[in-house]
C-alpha positions in Angstrom: 1.6 -25.2 5.0 2.4 -27.1 1.4 5.2 -29.1 0.7 8.4 -27.6 -0.5 8.1 -27.2 -4.2 11.9 -28.1 -5.8 11.2 -27.2 -9.9 9.1 -24.5 -11.3 6.5 -27.0 -13.3 4.7 -29.6 -12.1 2.3 -31.7 -14.1 0.9 -30.8 -18.5 0.4 -27.4 -18.4 -0.4 -25.1 -21.5 3.0 -23.5 -22.8 2.9 -20.6 -24.4 5.0 -17.5 -26.1 4.1 -14.2 -24.4 2.5 -13.0 -27.9 0.4 -16.1 -28.3 -1.3 -16.3 -24.8 -1.4 -12.2 -24.9 -3.9 -13.2 -28.4 -6.2 -15.5 -25.4 -7.0 -11.4 -24.3 -10.5 -10.1 -25.6 -9.6 -6.4 -27.0 -11.7 -5.5 -24.2 -11.1 -7.5 -21.4 -12.0 -7.2 -17.8 -8.5 -8.1 -17.0 -7.0 -8.9 -13.2 -3.1 -8.8 -13.0 -0.9 -9.5 -9.5 0.8 -7.0 -7.8 1.7 -4.8 -5.0 4.2 -2.4 -4.7 5.0 -2.0 -7.4 6.4 -6.0 -7.1 5.0 -9.0 -8.3 3.0 -8.2 -10.9 2.8 -9.5 -14.7 5.6 -7.9 -17.1 5.5 -10.8 -20.5 1.8 -10.5 -21.4 1.5 -6.6 -20.7 4.4 -6.1 -23.5 3.5 -8.3 -25.6 -0.8 -6.6 -25.2 1.0 -2.8 -25.5 2.9 -4.3 -29.0 -0.2 -5.8 -30.5 -1.4 -3.2 -32.5 -4.4 -4.3 -31.8 -7.3 -1.1 -30.3 -7.9 -2.4 -26.8 -10.5 -1.1 -24.5 -9.1 -3.0 -21.4 -10.7 -2.9 -17.8 -7.6 -3.2 -16.0 -7.5 -4.3 -12.0 -4.5 -4.3 -9.3 -4.0 -5.0 -5.6 -2.2 -2.4 -5.6 1.0 -0.5 -7.6 2.6 -2.7 -10.4 5.8 -1.7 -12.9 6.0 0.4 -16.2 5.3 -2.7 -18.2 1.8 -2.2 -17.1 0.8 1.6 -16.2 3.1 2.8 -18.5 3.5 0.4 -21.8 0.3 -0.3 -22.0 -1.0 3.2 -21.0 1.3 5.0 -23.8 -0.4 2.0 -26.0 -3.9 3.8 -25.2 -5.3 0.0 -24.0 -6.2 0.6 -21.1 -10.3 2.5 -20.9 -10.6 1.9 -17.5 -8.6 1.5 -14.1 -8.7 0.5 -10.7 -7.5 0.9 -7.3 -4.2 2.5 -7.6 -2.4 4.2 -10.1 1.5 6.1 -9.6 2.9 6.8 -13.0 3.4 10.1 -14.8 1.7 8.6 -18.4 -1.3 7.0 -16.4 -2.1 9.9 -14.1 -2.1 12.2 -17.2 -4.6 9.9 -18.2 -6.2 10.0 -15.4 -6.3 14.0 -15.2 -7.8 13.7 -18.6 -10.3 11.8 -17.9 -8.9 9.1 -20.9 -9.0 6.8 -18.4 -11.5 6.2 -16.3 -9.8 5.6 -13.0 -11.8 4.5 -9.4 -10.1 4.7 -6.3 -10.9 1.9 -4.3 -9.8 1.1 -0.4 -7.0 -2.3 -1.0 -8.8 -4.0 1.5 -11.8 -4.5 0.8 -11.3 -4.8 -3.0 -11.1 -8.7 -3.0 -14.5 -9.0 -2.5 -15.9 -6.4 -4.2 -14.1 -8.0 -7.4 -15.6 -11.6 -6.6 -19.0 -10.7 -5.0 -19.5 -6.9 -4.6 -20.2 -6.7 -8.9 -17.5 -4.1 -8.8 -16.2 -6.1 -12.8 -17.3 -8.7 -14.1 -13.5 -10.4 -14.5 -12.6 -12.4 -17.9 -9.1 -13.5 -17.1 -6.6 -13.1 -14.6 -2.8 -12.5 -16.0 -0.5 -13.1 -12.5 3.4 -13.3 -11.8 4.5 -16.5 -9.8 8.0 -18.5 -9.1 5.8 -21.7 -9.7 2.8 -23.4 -11.2 1.2 -26.8 -11.7 -2.0 -27.9 -12.8 -4.2 -26.7 -10.1 -2.0 -24.2 -7.9 0.4 -21.9 -8.7 3.0 -19.9 -5.5 3.4 -16.3 -5.9 6.5 -13.9 -6.5 7.6 -11.5 -4.7 3.8 -9.6 -3.4 0.8 -11.3 -2.7 -2.6 -8.3 -2.5 -5.8 -9.9 -4.4 -4.0 -12.5 -6.6 -6.2 -15.0 -4.6 -9.2 -13.7 -5.1 -8.5 -12.3 -8.5 -8.0 -16.4 -9.4 -11.3 -17.6 -7.6 -13.0 -14.7 -9.4 -11.9 -14.9 -13.0 -13.2 -17.3 -15.7 -10.0 -17.5 -17.2 -5.8 -18.0 -16.3 -2.5 -17.2 -17.4 0.6 -17.5 -15.0 3.7 -15.9 -15.7 6.1 -18.0 -14.2 9.3 -15.4 -13.7 12.7 -17.2 -13.6 13.9 -13.8 -12.1 12.5 -14.1 -8.8 14.4 -17.5 -6.6 11.8 -20.7 -6.2 12.8 -20.3 -2.4 10.6 -17.4 -1.8 7.7 -20.0 -1.1 9.2 -19.8 2.4 7.6 -16.7 2.8 4.0 -16.5 1.6 0.6 -17.5 4.0 -1.9 -17.4 1.8 -5.6 -17.7 3.8 -8.8 -16.5 2.1 -11.3 -15.6 4.1 -15.1 -17.3 3.9 -17.5 -16.1 2.1 -20.2 -13.3 3.3 -22.5 -14.5 5.1 -20.6 -17.5 6.9 -17.4 -15.6 7.0 -15.5 -16.6 10.5 -13.1 -14.6 12.1 -8.9 -15.0 10.9 -7.9 -18.1 13.4 -4.4 -15.5 13.5 -3.2 -15.4 16.8 0.3 -13.7 16.1 1.7 -12.3 13.7 4.4 -15.3 12.4 2.3 -17.1 12.5 0.6 -19.5 9.6 -2.6 -20.3 8.9 -2.4 -21.2 5.1 -0.1 -22.2 2.3 2.3 -21.2 0.2 0.5 -22.5 -2.4 -3.3 -20.3 -4.7 -4.8 -23.3 -5.1 -7.6 -23.0 -8.6 -9.5 -25.0 -11.0 -7.7 -26.8 -13.8 -10.1 -25.5 -16.4 -9.6 -22.3 -15.5 -5.5 -22.2 -16.9 -5.5 -21.7 -20.4 -2.0 -20.2 -20.2 1.6 -20.7 -19.1 4.5 -18.1 -19.8 7.8 -18.1 -18.9 9.3 -14.8 -18.2 13.0 -13.4 -16.6 12.7 -9.6 -15.9 13.1 -8.1 -12.8 10.3 -6.0 -10.9 10.2 -2.3 -10.5 11.3 -1.7 -7.8 11.3 1.0 -5.4 14.1 4.2 -5.1 14.1 5.5 -2.2 15.8 9.1 -1.4 17.9 9.6 1.3 16.6 11.2 4.0 16.1 14.9 4.3 16.7 16.7 7.3 13.3 17.2 7.4 12.5 13.2 7.6 14.8 13.2 10.3 13.5 16.1 11.8 10.1 14.4 11.5 11.2 10.2 12.7 12.9 12.3 15.9 9.2 13.6 16.8 8.1 10.7 16.1 10.1 8.7 18.9 9.8 11.0 21.4 5.4 10.8 20.8 6.6 6.9 20.2 8.2 6.4 23.8 5.8 8.5 25.5 2.7 6.6 23.9 4.6 3.3 25.4 5.2 4.8 29.5 1.3 5.9 28.6 -0.9 2.9 28.0 -0.6 -0.4 29.4 -0.8 -2.0 25.8 2.5 -1.2 25.3 4.0 -2.9 28.0 5.5 -6.0 26.3 4.6 -5.5 22.3 5.0 -2.8 20.4 3.3 -3.2 16.7 3.4 -0.5 13.9 2.8 -0.1 10.5 4.4 2.4 7.8 2.9 3.5 4.5 5.5 2.7 1.4 7.7 5.5 0.4 10.7 7.4 1.6 9.5 8.7 4.6 8.2 5.5 6.0 11.5 3.7 5.1 13.4 6.7 6.6 11.8 6.0 9.8 12.2 2.5 10.6 15.6 3.8 9.8 15.5 6.1 12.8 13.6 3.6 14.9 16.6 1.5 15.1 18.6 3.8 17.6 15.0 4.2 19.2 15.0 2.9 23.2 12.1 0.1 23.5 12.9 -0.6 27.2 13.0 -4.3 26.4 9.8 -4.7 24.4 9.6 -6.7 21.8 8.6 -4.7 18.5 6.7 -6.3 16.0 6.0 -4.9 12.1 1.7 -5.5 11.0 1.0 -4.1 8.1 1.6 -4.3 4.2 4.7 -3.7 2.7 8.0 -4.4 3.5 10.5 -2.1 3.1 14.5 -1.6 2.8 14.0 0.1 6.9 12.1 -3.5 8.1 15.1 -5.2 6.9 17.5 -3.1 8.5 16.1 -3.2 11.3 15.8 -7.3 10.8 19.3 -7.4 10.2 20.1 -5.0 13.9 17.7 -7.3 15.6 15.3 -4.6 16.8 12.6 -6.3 14.8 11.1 -9.3 16.6 8.5 -10.0 13.1 7.1 -8.6 10.4 3.7 -9.2 8.4 3.1 -7.7 5.3 1.3 -8.8 1.5 4.3 -7.6 -0.7 8.3 -7.1 -0.5 8.3 -3.9 -1.3 11.9 -2.8 -1.8 14.8 -1.2 -3.6 16.9 -3.4 -6.6 19.5 -3.7 -3.2 16.8 -4.7 -0.8 15.6 -7.3 -3.2 18.8 -9.0 -3.4 19.6 -8.8 0.1 16.9 -10.5 0.4 16.6 -12.6 -2.4 20.8 -14.0 -1.3 19.1 -15.8 1.8 15.3 -16.1 1.5 14.8 -18.4 3.9 16.6 -17.3 6.6 14.8 -14.3 6.4 11.5 -16.3 6.5 11.7 -17.1 10.0 10.6 -13.6 10.4 8.8 -11.8 7.7 5.6 -13.9 6.0 3.0 -12.0 3.5 -0.4 -12.5 3.3 -3.7 -11.8 0.7 -4.7 -8.2 1.5 -7.8 -8.7 3.0 -5.9 -10.4 5.8 -3.4 -8.1 6.2 -5.0 -5.3 6.2 -7.8 -6.5 7.6 -9.3 -4.1 10.7 -10.5 -7.1 12.8 -6.8 -7.8 12.7 -5.2 -4.2 12.9 -7.6 -3.8 15.9 -6.4 -7.5 17.7 -3.1 -6.5 17.8 -3.5 -2.8 18.5 -1.5 -1.4 15.8 0.2 2.0 15.5 -0.2 2.5 12.2 2.1 5.1 10.6 0.5 6.8 7.3 1.5 9.9 5.3 -0.4 12.7 3.1 -0.3 15.4 0.3 -1.5 17.7 3.2 -3.9 18.3 6.2 -5.9 20.4 7.2 -5.8 22.5 10.4 -8.7 20.1 11.4 -7.0 17.3 10.5 -8.6 16.1 7.4 -6.2 14.4 5.3 -5.6 14.7 1.8 -3.3 11.3 0.6 -4.1 11.7 -3.2 -4.9 14.6 -5.3 -3.5 18.0 -6.1 -6.3 20.8 -4.9 -8.8 18.8 -4.5 -8.8 18.0 -8.2 -5.5 16.3 -10.6 -5.1 12.4 -9.0 -1.6 11.6 -8.3 -1.3 8.0 -6.7 -4.8 6.2 -4.9 -5.7 5.5 -1.5 -4.1 2.1 -1.0 -4.4 1.1 2.3 -3.8 3.9 4.2 -7.4 4.3 4.8 -7.5 0.1 6.3 -5.0 1.4 9.0 -6.1 5.4 9.6 -10.0 4.0 10.3 -8.6 0.9 12.6 -5.0 1.3 14.0 -5.5 2.4 18.2 -3.5 5.0 17.0 -3.2 6.7 13.2 -0.5 8.9 13.2 0.1 11.1 9.8 3.8 12.3 9.4 4.8 14.9 6.1 7.0 17.6 6.2 4.9 20.6 7.0 6.1 22.2 3.7 7.1 21.4 0.1 9.3 22.6 -3.5 11.8 23.9 -1.3 9.6 25.5 1.5 7.1 27.4 -1.3 3.9 25.2 0.0 2.8 24.3 3.2 1.1 20.7 3.4 -0.6 22.5 6.5 -3.5 23.6 5.5 -6.8 25.8 5.7 -9.0 23.2 4.3 -8.6 20.3 2.3 -10.8 20.9 -1.2 -10.4 16.5 -0.8 -10.4 14.4 2.6 -9.7 10.4 2.1 -8.9 10.5 5.7 -11.4 12.6 7.9 -10.6 13.8 11.2 -12.6 10.9 13.0 -9.3 9.0 11.7 -6.7 10.5 12.8 -5.1 10.9 16.3 -1.8 12.6 15.5 -0.2 14.4 13.2 3.7 15.0 13.1 6.2 17.1 11.0 9.5 18.0 11.5 8.2 21.1 13.6 6.4 19.0 16.6 3.8 16.9 17.6 0.1 17.5 17.5 -1.6 15.1 19.6 -5.0 15.9 18.4 -7.1 12.9 20.6 -10.3 14.4 22.3 -10.0 17.2 20.7 -12.9 20.0 19.5 -12.2 21.3 16.5 -11.2 24.5 17.3 -8.7 22.9 19.5 -7.0 20.4 16.8 -6.8 23.4 14.7 -5.0 25.2 18.0 -2.7 22.0 18.5 -1.5 21.7 14.6 -1.1 25.8 13.5 1.2 26.0 17.2 2.8 22.4 17.1 3.2 21.3 12.5 2.9 24.3 10.2 6.1 26.3 9.1 6.9 29.6 10.5 6.8 31.0 7.3 3.1 30.1 6.8 2.1 30.2 10.6 1.3 33.3 11.1 -0.9 33.4 7.4 -3.0 30.4 9.3 -3.5 31.9 12.6 -4.8 34.5 10.6 -7.5 32.7 8.5 -8.0 30.8 12.1 -9.3 34.3 13.6 -11.3 34.8 10.3 -12.7 31.9 10.5 -13.9 32.5 13.9 -16.0 34.7 13.0 -17.5 33.2 10.5 -19.0 30.9 13.5 -20.0 27.1 13.8 -18.4 24.3 15.5 -15.9 23.7 12.2 -15.0 27.6 11.3 -14.5 27.9 8.1 -13.9 30.8 5.7 -14.3 29.7 2.3 -13.5 32.7 0.4 -10.2 32.5 2.1 -9.8 28.9 1.7 -10.2 29.3 -2.2 -7.4 32.1 -2.5 -5.0 30.4 -0.2 -1.4 31.5 -2.0 -0.9 27.9 -2.5 
């Protein structure tokens, strides 16, 4: 660990106003920005670029989701020509689906390597948010994501120091970067709350071309109150988890969990406060710290939490900010190529719980597109955990729009996670354990246990008709296309 930093600035720094720093970014620059879970992203520079009146054609690469200063203001200014690897605002979504922004979705765990070594882009400048900066180091703010890789990869660096975020955030950071291939050693993390790195991101001082001061809050999450369906899903998941803890010796003493970001994941964490873990240590190893995890920590139901971002509500962020160093005893943030590392997920035997737009009767999950065509966000880290968790769970309500649309469908026209990646599907209707099942058996399990009663007869009808067509995975393509949703 580095020495505790008591001042936001150290050394001779190229201080600049946001408008002047924006002038240093070329019209067609490839810009790497910090941010993950809609927090920890630069704010003043994107707004200055959006307001500049210039004819910009930027390529913007972020570690994950960012706030409206980038994915709304820059989008509305027609400043973004290409975007990686995630977008979630209505403005960005519209331009992506109209092909006005060239969008390429990526698994977030490998993004840093792809940028730095894989030829995904040729980066010009990294613009990152920090709580402190020196001549050759910075301390990230509320997320880490792929910021260390981006700082390494870019030719130039602009740092925004955000006075809205406490300097004490340095206490939660553990910045460790794997070596470059082919000399990459295993990540030396044996305990999820261990510290193997530094609170600082180091860089070549020649890269630093501007330091900008900001005092602007994150676009924090707004989690809806748990619905009756959320609570039923949580109860069904809790029942499955209780049986699984008794079934396998892996969970005899410890249970490692991961939840995808969002209202359902947050609700699931809240419901787990009341689950009887029979003396087992419960540990979170994932990518997002949500309010539900703070609740579990405060209730003494969670030993520790390792992630890459503090994706909290305003209330949750304020709660953490008021006692950062207290929470830092149990919370640690790491770069995404550590938090989402396949070997660590496997090493700890994580139970990964993520959601989806829809799941078909054979267990293929679509996380990102409506009817296989319209993008709504990005795959994020769900692929990392679905593929590598000891038990991968897809949790989702069986319907949406007040029951008008089934989220259990005959055939997913876009597949982010194949049937090989999902072990269990949970809805408010029940649990389908797909492990060891043939495709026909998976369909029977999912329709019987997870489909909403109002759609179950139509799904059985489809399935019976598809079986007449034959095949290992029976489908009736015409019926699938005509499915009423």
